[in-house]
All heavy atoms as TSV, in Angstrom:
chain	resi	resn	atom	element	x	y	z
A	1	MET	N	N	3.322	-11.809	6.415
A	1	MET	CA	C	2.831	-12.496	5.255
A	1	MET	C	C	1.410	-12.023	5.011
A	1	MET	O	O	0.639	-11.808	5.923
A	1	MET	CB	C	2.838	-13.987	5.586
A	1	MET	CG	C	2.744	-14.869	4.397
A	1	MET	SD	S	4.417	-15.169	3.890
A	1	MET	CE	C	4.240	-16.064	2.464
A	2	ILE	N	N	1.041	-11.851	3.739
A	2	ILE	CA	C	-0.303	-11.429	3.429
A	2	ILE	C	C	-1.082	-12.607	2.810
A	2	ILE	O	O	-0.517	-13.528	2.257
A	2	ILE	CB	C	-0.310	-10.206	2.482
A	2	ILE	CG1	C	0.323	-10.532	1.139
A	2	ILE	CG2	C	0.382	-9.019	3.131
A	2	ILE	CD1	C	0.241	-9.406	0.137
A	3	SER	N	N	-2.390	-12.492	2.901
A	3	SER	CA	C	-3.237	-13.559	2.378
A	3	SER	C	C	-3.282	-13.502	0.846
A	3	SER	O	O	-2.874	-12.509	0.227
A	3	SER	CB	C	-4.643	-13.421	2.921
A	3	SER	OG	O	-5.302	-12.295	2.336
A	4	GLU	N	N	-3.791	-14.559	0.269
A	4	GLU	CA	C	-3.914	-14.639	-1.179
A	4	GLU	C	C	-4.845	-13.540	-1.692
A	4	GLU	O	O	-4.571	-12.917	-2.733
A	4	GLU	CB	C	-4.427	-16.004	-1.570
A	4	GLU	CG	C	-4.337	-16.298	-3.053
A	4	GLU	CD	C	-4.693	-17.735	-3.387
A	4	GLU	OE1	O	-4.339	-18.638	-2.616
A	4	GLU	OE2	O	-5.351	-17.920	-4.422
A	5	ALA	N	N	-5.912	-13.266	-0.968
A	5	ALA	CA	C	-6.865	-12.213	-1.373
A	5	ALA	C	C	-6.197	-10.843	-1.323
A	5	ALA	O	O	-6.434	-10.027	-2.199
A	5	ALA	CB	C	-8.085	-12.247	-0.466
A	6	GLU	N	N	-5.387	-10.605	-0.288
A	6	GLU	CA	C	-4.688	-9.320	-0.176
A	6	GLU	C	C	-3.678	-9.169	-1.311
A	6	GLU	O	O	-3.524	-8.074	-1.880
A	6	GLU	CB	C	-3.975	-9.208	1.158
A	6	GLU	CG	C	-4.932	-9.052	2.322
A	6	GLU	CD	C	-4.247	-9.155	3.673
A	6	GLU	OE1	O	-3.356	-10.015	3.843
A	6	GLU	OE2	O	-4.617	-8.369	4.571
A	7	GLN	N	N	-2.983	-10.258	-1.663
A	7	GLN	CA	C	-2.019	-10.203	-2.757
A	7	GLN	C	C	-2.731	-9.925	-4.087
A	7	GLN	O	O	-2.239	-9.147	-4.893
A	7	GLN	CB	C	-1.261	-11.521	-2.862
A	7	GLN	CG	C	-0.185	-11.525	-3.945
A	7	GLN	CD	C	0.926	-10.494	-3.683
A	7	GLN	OE1	O	1.521	-10.486	-2.635
A	7	GLN	NE2	N	1.156	-9.621	-4.647
A	8	LYS	N	N	-3.877	-10.529	-4.302
A	8	LYS	CA	C	-4.648	-10.303	-5.508
A	8	LYS	C	C	-5.069	-8.849	-5.605
A	8	LYS	O	O	-4.988	-8.240	-6.671
A	8	LYS	CB	C	-5.878	-11.226	-5.521
A	8	LYS	CG	C	-6.686	-11.137	-6.789
A	8	LYS	CD	C	-7.842	-12.123	-6.785
A	8	LYS	CE	C	-8.622	-12.000	-8.088
A	8	LYS	NZ	N	-9.775	-12.931	-8.092
A	9	GLN	N	N	-5.524	-8.283	-4.498
A	9	GLN	CA	C	-5.953	-6.873	-4.483
A	9	GLN	C	C	-4.749	-5.971	-4.736
A	9	GLN	O	O	-4.857	-4.988	-5.502
A	9	GLN	CB	C	-6.590	-6.500	-3.140
A	9	GLN	CG	C	-7.101	-5.076	-3.095
A	9	GLN	CD	C	-8.160	-4.789	-4.125
A	9	GLN	OE1	O	-9.169	-5.542	-4.203
A	9	GLN	NE2	N	-7.997	-3.765	-4.912
A	10	LEU	N	N	-3.621	-6.275	-4.173
A	10	LEU	CA	C	-2.416	-5.494	-4.391
A	10	LEU	C	C	-2.005	-5.541	-5.861
A	10	LEU	O	O	-1.620	-4.530	-6.456
A	10	LEU	CB	C	-1.262	-6.004	-3.502
A	10	LEU	CG	C	0.027	-5.249	-3.518
A	10	LEU	CD1	C	-0.172	-3.814	-3.063
A	10	LEU	CD2	C	1.044	-5.921	-2.622
A	11	ASN	N	N	-2.095	-6.723	-6.462
A	11	ASN	CA	C	-1.785	-6.849	-7.900
A	11	ASN	C	C	-2.737	-6.013	-8.756
A	11	ASN	O	O	-2.308	-5.387	-9.718
A	11	ASN	CB	C	-1.838	-8.325	-8.332
A	11	ASN	CG	C	-0.737	-9.156	-7.709
A	11	ASN	OD1	O	0.228	-8.640	-7.164
A	11	ASN	ND2	N	-0.901	-10.468	-7.757
A	12	GLN	N	N	-4.020	-6.024	-8.392
A	12	GLN	CA	C	-5.005	-5.236	-9.148
A	12	GLN	C	C	-4.732	-3.736	-8.993
A	12	GLN	O	O	-4.793	-2.986	-9.976
A	12	GLN	CB	C	-6.413	-5.532	-8.673
A	12	GLN	CG	C	-6.911	-6.902	-9.095
A	12	GLN	CD	C	-8.249	-7.247	-8.477
A	12	GLN	OE1	O	-8.733	-6.584	-7.563
A	12	GLN	NE2	N	-8.866	-8.288	-9.012
A	13	ASP	N	N	-4.390	-3.317	-7.776
A	13	ASP	CA	C	-4.058	-1.909	-7.531
A	13	ASP	C	C	-2.845	-1.496	-8.331
A	13	ASP	O	O	-2.803	-0.407	-8.921
A	13	ASP	CB	C	-3.833	-1.658	-6.066
A	13	ASP	CG	C	-5.090	-1.767	-5.218
A	13	ASP	OD1	O	-6.203	-1.765	-5.786
A	13	ASP	OD2	O	-4.967	-1.848	-3.973
A	14	TYR	N	N	-1.836	-2.370	-8.400
A	14	TYR	CA	C	-0.591	-2.040	-9.118
A	14	TYR	C	C	-0.888	-1.949	-10.617
A	14	TYR	O	O	-0.371	-1.067	-11.290
A	14	TYR	CB	C	0.499	-3.054	-8.813
A	14	TYR	CG	C	1.825	-2.628	-9.399
A	14	TYR	CD1	C	2.486	-1.510	-8.878
A	14	TYR	CD2	C	2.421	-3.310	-10.447
A	14	TYR	CE1	C	3.706	-1.100	-9.410
A	14	TYR	CE2	C	3.637	-2.911	-10.976
A	14	TYR	CZ	C	4.276	-1.799	-10.428
A	14	TYR	OH	O	5.471	-1.386	-10.972
A	15	ALA	N	N	-1.720	-2.847	-11.120
A	15	ALA	CA	C	-2.079	-2.793	-12.547
A	15	ALA	C	C	-2.798	-1.476	-12.845
A	15	ALA	O	O	-2.553	-0.826	-13.883
A	15	ALA	CB	C	-2.947	-3.992	-12.905
A	16	GLU	N	N	-3.682	-1.039	-11.953
A	16	GLU	CA	C	-4.389	0.223	-12.113
A	16	GLU	C	C	-3.412	1.381	-12.098
A	16	GLU	O	O	-3.500	2.339	-12.874
A	16	GLU	CB	C	-5.422	0.364	-11.021
A	16	GLU	CG	C	-6.322	1.579	-11.149
A	16	GLU	CD	C	-7.348	1.650	-10.019
A	16	GLU	OE1	O	-7.735	0.611	-9.478
A	16	GLU	OE2	O	-7.736	2.792	-9.693
A	17	TYR	N	N	-2.434	1.327	-11.186
A	17	TYR	CA	C	-1.376	2.342	-11.112
A	17	TYR	C	C	-0.613	2.445	-12.412
A	17	TYR	O	O	-0.338	3.540	-12.905
A	17	TYR	CB	C	-0.442	2.019	-9.938
A	17	TYR	CG	C	0.863	2.762	-9.972
A	17	TYR	CD1	C	0.944	4.079	-9.576
A	17	TYR	CD2	C	2.025	2.114	-10.380
A	17	TYR	CE1	C	2.151	4.773	-9.597
A	17	TYR	CE2	C	3.244	2.791	-10.396
A	17	TYR	CZ	C	3.299	4.128	-10.021
A	17	TYR	OH	O	4.508	4.776	-10.053
A	18	LEU	N	N	-0.238	1.299	-12.982
A	18	LEU	CA	C	0.543	1.314	-14.234
A	18	LEU	C	C	-0.257	1.944	-15.374
A	18	LEU	O	O	0.311	2.712	-16.164
A	18	LEU	CB	C	0.958	-0.104	-14.611
A	18	LEU	CG	C	1.987	-0.751	-13.687
A	18	LEU	CD1	C	2.256	-2.196	-14.118
A	18	LEU	CD2	C	3.288	0.043	-13.667
A	19	VAL	N	N	-1.537	1.682	-15.451
A	19	VAL	CA	C	-2.387	2.269	-16.491
A	19	VAL	C	C	-2.446	3.782	-16.304
A	19	VAL	O	O	-2.295	4.551	-17.233
A	19	VAL	CB	C	-3.815	1.648	-16.470
A	19	VAL	CG1	C	-4.759	2.430	-17.342
A	19	VAL	CG2	C	-3.758	0.210	-16.899
A	20	GLU	N	N	-2.642	4.214	-15.063
A	20	GLU	CA	C	-2.722	5.653	-14.771
A	20	GLU	C	C	-1.383	6.329	-15.016
A	20	GLU	O	O	-1.332	7.429	-15.538
A	20	GLU	CB	C	-3.155	5.841	-13.295
A	20	GLU	CG	C	-3.394	7.255	-12.904
A	20	GLU	CD	C	-4.601	7.901	-13.503
A	20	GLU	OE1	O	-5.402	7.215	-14.162
A	20	GLU	OE2	O	-4.765	9.123	-13.327
A	21	ALA	N	N	-0.302	5.660	-14.659
A	21	ALA	CA	C	1.047	6.243	-14.891
A	21	ALA	C	C	1.290	6.425	-16.394
A	21	ALA	O	O	1.843	7.451	-16.815
A	21	ALA	CB	C	2.115	5.351	-14.281
A	22	GLU	N	N	0.899	5.440	-17.181
A	22	GLU	CA	C	1.087	5.538	-18.635
A	22	GLU	C	C	0.244	6.671	-19.213
A	22	GLU	O	O	0.719	7.430	-20.058
A	22	GLU	CB	C	0.721	4.208	-19.277
A	22	GLU	CG	C	1.058	4.144	-20.748
A	22	GLU	CD	C	0.833	2.768	-21.352
A	22	GLU	OE1	O	1.071	1.774	-20.665
A	22	GLU	OE2	O	0.370	2.739	-22.509
A	23	ARG	N	N	-0.992	6.803	-18.726
A	23	ARG	CA	C	-1.865	7.870	-19.214
A	23	ARG	C	C	-1.305	9.245	-18.884
A	23	ARG	O	O	-1.267	10.131	-19.754
A	23	ARG	CB	C	-3.262	7.698	-18.580
A	23	ARG	CG	C	-4.297	8.689	-19.132
A	23	ARG	CD	C	-5.619	8.578	-18.408
A	23	ARG	NE	N	-5.564	9.006	-17.028
A	23	ARG	CZ	C	-5.540	10.303	-16.631
A	23	ARG	NH1	N	-5.536	11.258	-17.532
A	23	ARG	NH2	N	-5.494	10.597	-15.362
A	24	LEU	N	N	-0.824	9.399	-17.680
A	24	LEU	CA	C	-0.274	10.684	-17.284
A	24	LEU	C	C	1.037	10.962	-17.985
A	24	LEU	O	O	1.341	12.118	-18.327
A	24	LEU	CB	C	-0.093	10.741	-15.766
A	24	LEU	CG	C	-1.392	10.868	-14.965
A	24	LEU	CD1	C	-1.121	10.801	-13.471
A	24	LEU	CD2	C	-2.133	12.136	-15.294
A	25	ALA	N	N	1.856	9.942	-18.182
A	25	ALA	CA	C	3.130	10.134	-18.873
A	25	ALA	C	C	2.909	10.596	-20.317
A	25	ALA	O	O	3.670	11.431	-20.832
A	25	ALA	CB	C	3.947	8.853	-18.849
A	26	ALA	N	N	1.850	10.135	-20.947
A	26	ALA	CA	C	1.517	10.541	-22.300
A	26	ALA	C	C	1.202	12.022	-22.363
A	26	ALA	O	O	1.410	12.671	-23.407
A	26	ALA	CB	C	0.361	9.731	-22.859
A	27	SER	N	N	0.683	12.559	-21.282
A	27	SER	CA	C	0.352	13.992	-21.246
A	27	SER	C	C	1.479	14.810	-20.590
A	27	SER	O	O	1.298	16.006	-20.321
A	27	SER	CB	C	-0.973	14.235	-20.547
A	27	SER	OG	O	-0.888	13.854	-19.184
A	28	GLY	N	N	2.602	14.157	-20.284
A	28	GLY	CA	C	3.755	14.868	-19.743
A	28	GLY	C	C	3.713	15.058	-18.247
A	28	GLY	O	O	4.474	15.861	-17.704
A	29	GLU	N	N	2.835	14.389	-17.549
A	29	GLU	CA	C	2.714	14.529	-16.105
A	29	GLU	C	C	3.357	13.344	-15.398
A	29	GLU	O	O	3.403	12.230	-15.929
A	29	GLU	CB	C	1.243	14.610	-15.685
A	29	GLU	CG	C	0.521	15.796	-16.255
A	29	GLU	CD	C	-0.932	15.834	-15.836
A	29	GLU	OE1	O	-1.183	15.756	-14.619
A	29	GLU	OE2	O	-1.776	15.906	-16.734
A	30	ALA	N	N	3.824	13.576	-14.195
A	30	ALA	CA	C	4.424	12.500	-13.376
A	30	ALA	C	C	3.383	12.025	-12.380
A	30	ALA	O	O	2.564	12.806	-11.879
A	30	ALA	CB	C	5.656	13.005	-12.658
A	31	ILE	N	N	3.427	10.759	-12.054
A	31	ILE	CA	C	2.462	10.186	-11.094
A	31	ILE	C	C	3.079	9.938	-9.726
A	31	ILE	O	O	2.408	9.900	-8.741
A	31	ILE	CB	C	1.830	8.900	-11.658
A	31	ILE	CG1	C	0.626	8.479	-10.832
A	31	ILE	CG2	C	2.862	7.825	-11.771
A	31	ILE	CD1	C	-0.207	7.367	-11.430
A	32	GLY	N	N	4.374	9.769	-9.679
A	32	GLY	CA	C	5.033	9.460	-8.418
A	32	GLY	C	C	5.130	7.956	-8.203
A	32	GLY	O	O	4.845	7.178	-9.093
A	33	THR	N	N	5.461	7.572	-6.993
A	33	THR	CA	C	5.650	6.177	-6.695
A	33	THR	C	C	4.301	5.472	-6.468
A	33	THR	O	O	3.290	6.121	-6.211
A	33	THR	CB	C	6.478	5.984	-5.397
A	33	THR	OG1	O	5.724	6.529	-4.312
A	33	THR	CG2	C	7.828	6.661	-5.533
A	34	PHE	N	N	4.330	4.158	-6.531
A	34	PHE	CA	C	3.109	3.382	-6.270
A	34	PHE	C	C	2.602	3.625	-4.869
A	34	PHE	O	O	1.388	3.809	-4.683
A	34	PHE	CB	C	3.405	1.897	-6.499
A	34	PHE	CG	C	2.249	1.001	-6.065
A	34	PHE	CD1	C	1.050	1.040	-6.754
A	34	PHE	CD2	C	2.358	0.164	-4.978
A	34	PHE	CE1	C	-0.012	0.234	-6.363
A	34	PHE	CE2	C	1.307	-0.640	-4.585
A	34	PHE	CZ	C	0.115	-0.616	-5.282
A	35	LEU	N	N	3.468	3.677	-3.891
A	35	LEU	CA	C	3.040	3.888	-2.503
A	35	LEU	C	C	2.368	5.251	-2.343
A	35	LEU	O	O	1.349	5.358	-1.656
A	35	LEU	CB	C	4.211	3.731	-1.539
A	35	LEU	CG	C	4.717	2.307	-1.361
A	35	LEU	CD1	C	5.931	2.302	-0.421
A	35	LEU	CD2	C	3.637	1.387	-0.855
A	36	ALA	N	N	2.935	6.281	-2.949
A	36	ALA	CA	C	2.358	7.619	-2.853
A	36	ALA	C	C	1.000	7.635	-3.561
A	36	ALA	O	O	0.028	8.208	-3.044
A	36	ALA	CB	C	3.264	8.646	-3.473
A	37	TRP	N	N	0.916	7.029	-4.713
A	37	TRP	CA	C	-0.327	6.966	-5.466
A	37	TRP	C	C	-1.406	6.203	-4.670
A	37	TRP	O	O	-2.548	6.645	-4.578
A	37	TRP	CB	C	-0.103	6.297	-6.828
A	37	TRP	CG	C	-1.327	6.071	-7.615
A	37	TRP	CD1	C	-1.963	6.960	-8.440
A	37	TRP	CD2	C	-2.113	4.872	-7.678
A	37	TRP	NE1	N	-3.084	6.374	-9.002
A	37	TRP	CE2	C	-3.188	5.083	-8.536
A	37	TRP	CE3	C	-1.983	3.641	-7.066
A	37	TRP	CZ2	C	-4.145	4.126	-8.820
A	37	TRP	CZ3	C	-2.947	2.664	-7.342
A	37	TRP	CH2	C	-3.990	2.908	-8.194
A	38	ALA	N	N	-1.040	5.079	-4.110
A	38	ALA	CA	C	-1.969	4.258	-3.330
A	38	ALA	C	C	-2.504	5.031	-2.127
A	38	ALA	O	O	-3.697	4.954	-1.820
A	38	ALA	CB	C	-1.321	2.942	-2.883
A	39	ALA	N	N	-1.651	5.745	-1.454
A	39	ALA	CA	C	-2.094	6.565	-0.307
A	39	ALA	C	C	-3.040	7.663	-0.757
A	39	ALA	O	O	-4.083	7.893	-0.121
A	39	ALA	CB	C	-0.885	7.149	0.403
A	40	LYS	N	N	-2.721	8.330	-1.862
A	40	LYS	CA	C	-3.538	9.415	-2.386
A	40	LYS	C	C	-4.929	8.897	-2.799
A	40	LYS	O	O	-5.921	9.557	-2.602
A	40	LYS	CB	C	-2.846	10.072	-3.546
A	40	LYS	CG	C	-3.594	11.234	-4.133
A	40	LYS	CD	C	-2.826	11.878	-5.270
A	40	LYS	CE	C	-3.609	13.020	-5.868
A	40	LYS	NZ	N	-2.914	13.596	-7.023
A	41	MET	N	N	-4.967	7.699	-3.368
A	41	MET	CA	C	-6.203	7.122	-3.868
A	41	MET	C	C	-6.978	6.355	-2.790
A	41	MET	O	O	-8.037	5.803	-3.051
A	41	MET	CB	C	-5.915	6.171	-5.052
A	41	MET	CG	C	-5.222	6.859	-6.213
A	41	MET	SD	S	-6.132	8.246	-6.884
A	41	MET	CE	C	-7.450	7.415	-7.712
A	42	GLY	N	N	-6.441	6.290	-1.567
A	42	GLY	CA	C	-7.117	5.608	-0.482
A	42	GLY	C	C	-7.021	4.101	-0.577
A	42	GLY	O	O	-7.866	3.408	-0.032
A	43	LYS	N	N	-6.030	3.602	-1.258
A	43	LYS	CA	C	-5.880	2.167	-1.437
A	43	LYS	C	C	-4.911	1.550	-0.432
A	43	LYS	O	O	-4.690	0.334	-0.438
A	43	LYS	CB	C	-5.432	1.867	-2.849
A	43	LYS	CG	C	-6.475	2.239	-3.893
A	43	LYS	CD	C	-6.048	1.886	-5.253
A	43	LYS	CE	C	-7.096	2.258	-6.281
A	43	LYS	NZ	N	-8.213	1.358	-6.300
A	44	ASN	N	N	-4.342	2.340	0.418
A	44	ASN	CA	C	-3.377	1.854	1.382
A	44	ASN	C	C	-4.123	1.166	2.520
A	44	ASN	O	O	-4.755	1.803	3.355
A	44	ASN	CB	C	-2.543	3.002	1.919
A	44	ASN	CG	C	-1.427	2.541	2.795
A	44	ASN	OD1	O	-1.325	1.363	3.108
A	44	ASN	ND2	N	-0.574	3.429	3.223
A	45	THR	N	N	-4.058	-0.140	2.556
A	45	THR	CA	C	-4.745	-0.896	3.601
A	45	THR	C	C	-3.774	-1.598	4.548
A	45	THR	O	O	-4.158	-2.530	5.261
A	45	THR	CB	C	-5.666	-1.968	2.960
A	45	THR	OG1	O	-4.867	-2.823	2.167
A	45	THR	CG2	C	-6.736	-1.325	2.108
A	46	ILE	N	N	-2.552	-1.120	4.559
A	46	ILE	CA	C	-1.540	-1.725	5.422
A	46	ILE	C	C	-1.857	-1.406	6.871
A	46	ILE	O	O	-2.085	-0.265	7.242
A	46	ILE	CB	C	-0.122	-1.235	5.070
A	46	ILE	CG1	C	0.227	-1.644	3.644
A	46	ILE	CG2	C	0.913	-1.718	6.071
A	46	ILE	CD1	C	1.495	-1.005	3.122
A	47	LYS	N	N	-1.895	-2.435	7.704
A	47	LYS	CA	C	-2.132	-2.260	9.113
A	47	LYS	C	C	-0.869	-2.675	9.863
A	47	LYS	O	O	-0.334	-3.758	9.611
A	47	LYS	CB	C	-3.303	-3.128	9.565
A	47	LYS	CG	C	-4.606	-2.876	8.822
A	47	LYS	CD	C	-5.176	-1.554	9.200
A	47	LYS	CE	C	-6.549	-1.403	8.550
A	47	LYS	NZ	N	-6.658	-0.355	7.600
A	48	VAL	N	N	-0.428	-1.833	10.750
A	48	VAL	CA	C	0.764	-2.122	11.540
A	48	VAL	C	C	0.352	-2.335	12.991
A	48	VAL	O	O	-0.300	-1.453	13.570
A	48	VAL	CB	C	1.790	-0.964	11.441
A	48	VAL	CG1	C	3.007	-1.247	12.265
A	48	VAL	CG2	C	2.161	-0.730	9.978
A	49	GLU	N	N	0.667	-3.507	13.522
A	49	GLU	CA	C	0.322	-3.766	14.906
A	49	GLU	C	C	1.323	-3.088	15.831
A	49	GLU	O	O	2.494	-2.961	15.492
A	49	GLU	CB	C	0.349	-5.282	15.149
A	49	GLU	CG	C	-0.731	-6.013	14.414
A	49	GLU	CD	C	-0.725	-7.503	14.744
A	49	GLU	OE1	O	-0.193	-7.880	15.813
A	49	GLU	OE2	O	-1.229	-8.251	13.921
A	50	ARG	N	N	0.819	-2.693	16.954
A	50	ARG	CA	C	1.717	-2.102	17.954
A	50	ARG	C	C	2.683	-3.159	18.423
A	50	ARG	O	O	2.388	-4.328	18.548
A	50	ARG	CB	C	0.921	-1.590	19.139
A	50	ARG	CG	C	0.153	-0.327	18.813
A	50	ARG	CD	C	-0.369	0.251	20.069
A	50	ARG	NE	N	0.763	0.665	20.902
A	50	ARG	CZ	C	0.880	1.867	21.420
A	50	ARG	NH1	N	-0.058	2.741	21.259
A	50	ARG	NH2	N	1.917	2.163	22.161
A	51	ARG	N	N	3.840	-2.718	18.708
A	51	ARG	CA	C	4.893	-3.591	19.205
A	51	ARG	C	C	4.438	-4.284	20.470
A	51	ARG	O	O	3.919	-3.658	21.391
A	51	ARG	CB	C	6.136	-2.761	19.503
A	51	ARG	CG	C	7.368	-3.539	19.684
A	51	ARG	CD	C	8.502	-2.602	19.781
A	51	ARG	NE	N	9.715	-3.328	20.037
A	51	ARG	CZ	C	10.881	-2.788	20.167
A	51	ARG	NH1	N	11.016	-1.498	20.074
A	51	ARG	NH2	N	11.946	-3.528	20.400
A	52	GLY	N	N	4.579	-5.617	20.511
A	52	GLY	CA	C	4.195	-6.363	21.675
A	52	GLY	C	C	2.744	-6.816	21.693
A	52	GLY	O	O	2.334	-7.578	22.529
A	53	SER	N	N	1.930	-6.368	20.704
A	53	SER	CA	C	0.515	-6.702	20.727
A	53	SER	C	C	0.269	-8.172	20.388
A	53	SER	O	O	-0.744	-8.713	20.783
A	53	SER	CB	C	-0.251	-5.806	19.759
A	53	SER	OG	O	0.148	-6.066	18.432
A	54	GLN	N	N	1.181	-8.804	19.662
A	54	GLN	CA	C	0.983	-10.205	19.324
A	54	GLN	C	C	1.092	-11.067	20.578
A	54	GLN	O	O	0.473	-12.135	20.657
A	54	GLN	CB	C	2.004	-10.660	18.296
A	54	GLN	CG	C	1.758	-10.069	16.947
A	54	GLN	CD	C	2.811	-10.504	15.945
A	54	GLN	OE1	O	3.952	-10.745	16.298
A	54	GLN	NE2	N	2.417	-10.620	14.688
A	55	ARG	N	N	1.823	-10.645	21.543
A	55	ARG	CA	C	1.962	-11.389	22.791
A	55	ARG	C	C	0.948	-11.005	23.828
A	55	ARG	O	O	0.866	-11.598	24.876
A	55	ARG	CB	C	3.373	-11.197	23.337
A	55	ARG	CG	C	4.461	-11.733	22.428
A	55	ARG	CD	C	5.778	-11.424	23.032
A	55	ARG	NE	N	5.893	-9.962	23.122
A	55	ARG	CZ	C	7.039	-9.291	23.044
A	55	ARG	NH1	N	8.141	-9.936	22.951
A	55	ARG	NH2	N	7.062	-7.989	23.078
A	56	ASN	N	N	0.176	-9.949	23.515
A	56	ASN	CA	C	-0.820	-9.410	24.455
A	56	ASN	C	C	-0.179	-9.006	25.768
A	56	ASN	O	O	-0.766	-9.177	26.838
A	56	ASN	CB	C	-1.949	-10.407	24.686
A	56	ASN	CG	C	-2.779	-10.603	23.456
A	56	ASN	OD1	O	-2.992	-9.668	22.686
A	56	ASN	ND2	N	-3.237	-11.805	23.231
A	57	THR	N	N	1.028	-8.509	25.702
A	57	THR	CA	C	1.706	-8.025	26.913
A	57	THR	C	C	2.114	-6.599	26.651
A	57	THR	O	O	2.442	-6.205	25.525
A	57	THR	CB	C	2.955	-8.860	27.237
A	57	THR	OG1	O	3.848	-8.805	26.124
A	57	THR	CG2	C	2.590	-10.293	27.539
A	58	PRO	N	N	2.106	-5.792	27.688
A	58	PRO	CA	C	2.545	-4.381	27.493
A	58	PRO	C	C	4.029	-4.340	27.224
A	58	PRO	O	O	4.799	-5.214	27.673
A	58	PRO	CB	C	2.213	-3.716	28.823
A	58	PRO	CG	C	2.083	-4.834	29.809
A	58	PRO	CD	C	1.687	-6.049	29.040
A	59	PRO	N	N	4.482	-3.334	26.490
A	59	PRO	CA	C	5.925	-3.222	26.226
A	59	PRO	C	C	6.677	-2.977	27.526
A	59	PRO	O	O	6.166	-2.373	28.475
A	59	PRO	CB	C	6.028	-2.025	25.305
A	59	PRO	CG	C	4.697	-1.440	25.156
A	59	PRO	CD	C	3.707	-2.314	25.864
A	60	THR	N	N	7.869	-3.476	27.608
A	60	THR	CA	C	8.683	-3.271	28.794
A	60	THR	C	C	9.244	-1.875	28.794
A	60	THR	O	O	9.656	-1.349	27.767
A	60	THR	CB	C	9.844	-4.285	28.856
A	60	THR	OG1	O	10.592	-4.167	27.658
A	60	THR	CG2	C	9.323	-5.687	28.986
A	61	PRO	N	N	9.250	-1.219	29.946
A	61	PRO	CA	C	9.803	0.155	30.016
A	61	PRO	C	C	11.294	0.118	29.807
A	61	PRO	O	O	11.987	-0.855	30.144
A	61	PRO	CB	C	9.436	0.606	31.423
A	61	PRO	CG	C	8.957	-0.565	32.170
A	61	PRO	CD	C	8.703	-1.661	31.206
A	62	ARG	N	N	11.787	1.164	29.281
A	62	ARG	CA	C	13.251	1.265	29.008
A	62	ARG	C	C	13.958	2.009	30.090
A	62	ARG	O	O	13.565	2.843	30.747
A	62	ARG	CB	C	13.500	1.941	27.665
A	62	ARG	CG	C	12.994	1.102	26.567
A	62	ARG	CD	C	13.211	1.766	25.267
A	62	ARG	NE	N	12.622	0.941	24.246
A	62	ARG	CZ	C	13.046	0.841	23.025
A	62	ARG	NH1	N	14.075	1.494	22.632
A	62	ARG	NH2	N	12.440	0.101	22.157
């Protein structure tokens, strides 16, 4: 689950993406997916925790 502030930022980033996509489409260029655009623009703030880190225990060996 993300916070309200993170959701607001994501919404703003998506709105910016849509404006840029429309601008590029008018000139015949493709922008790609939102995720690709966000990564290229440095807007990707997704943090993935290591497995088991929430429990503060090391992962069990397999």
